[in-house]
N, C-alpha and C positions, 0 to 999 in steps of 0.2 A: 719056551725064548717070545714067542708070536705075544703070548698072555701076559709077561711082564711087561712090554711095549705098551700093550693098550692099556695095561694098568699106569704105567706111567704118564700117558696122556692124559687120562684123564685126573691125575692125581696133581699135575703140575701142569695148570693151564694157562700160566704165565709165560713159560718159555715157547724160545722161537718156533721150535718144528710145530707144539702146540695150537700155537697160534695160527698158524700157515695151513696146518691141514683141517683146523676148525673154519676157517675163514674158505678154504674151499671147499669140504665136503659137507659139512653140520653147522652153516653159520648161523638156524636159529634152534638150534636143538642141544643135543650131550652127546655124548659118544656111545653111550648106549642104547638110543632111539636111533642113531644115525642109520642112512642107507647106504648102499655100493655106490649110486650116483650113475649118471649115464656114458663116464669116463674115465673110469677109477686107474689111478697108476697102480703099479705094480707094489708100492709101499703101502700105501691105502686098503687093497686087499688084503696084503697078511698081516695089517692090523684088524681088520675085520675077521680074520681067519681067527687070531688071538682072543678077539674081545669072545667070539661067539664058542671058543675054548674056555673059557673063564667065567662066561655069564651064568651056566647054571649052579658053581659052587660060592657065588655070592653073597654076601648077606649085607642087611641094611643095619644101619647104628642110625637109630631114630633121632638121638638128641633133643634139640626142641622143634622137629616136626615141620620145621619152617619151609622144607626142601622138599618134602615128599606127598605126591598128589593122592589123596586116599583112593579114587577108584583106577587111576592109570597105570600106577608104579606097582611094580613086586616088591613090597615091602614087606608082606607076610609068608614067611614059609611056605604056605598052601598056595603061592599065590599072588593074584590080584583079587579084589574085590569085584562081583561082576555085576550084573544087574542097572536097572536103570538110576539114575540117580535123580532125585527130587530136588525143586527150585531153592530148598531153603534148606539141604543139606551142605553141611560144611566141604570145603575142597581139600583143605590141605589135614595133614596129622596133627601140624600144632594149634588146631579147631577141637582136636579130640583131648588136649591136655590141658589140666590146670597150672597154668603156668607160674602162680604163685607159691604150688606145693609140688610142682614138678612130679606130680602123678596123674592117672590117667583120671579121665572125666567118667567115671563110672555109671551116672547114671544116662548120660549123654549116647556114651557105647551101646547102653541096654535099651535105648530107646531106637537108635538106627539102626544096629545088627542083632540078629539072634545068638 
């Protein structure tokens, strides 16, 4: 049940309770990267327990890739891509997709990753 509340919090950002918790506990980020904070309420701690319970089973839907960071987000089933990022490397998954044809840009993928 706590996992369901965490999911609702992430999927309904315009609700009053979502805006309240975001303003208090993760104003600059999102629920999936939020920390406990220095003085968490019992309700916030419960939401974090639910979030941590469902986190291993979540899967990304890439879509257009404009909200997924290539190296920071866990958007692949194997986890995140490690290693140092070069200055000219793309930052978003959208940069790896041919937006006109809606398919992966395979030459770029082969150039960047083994």
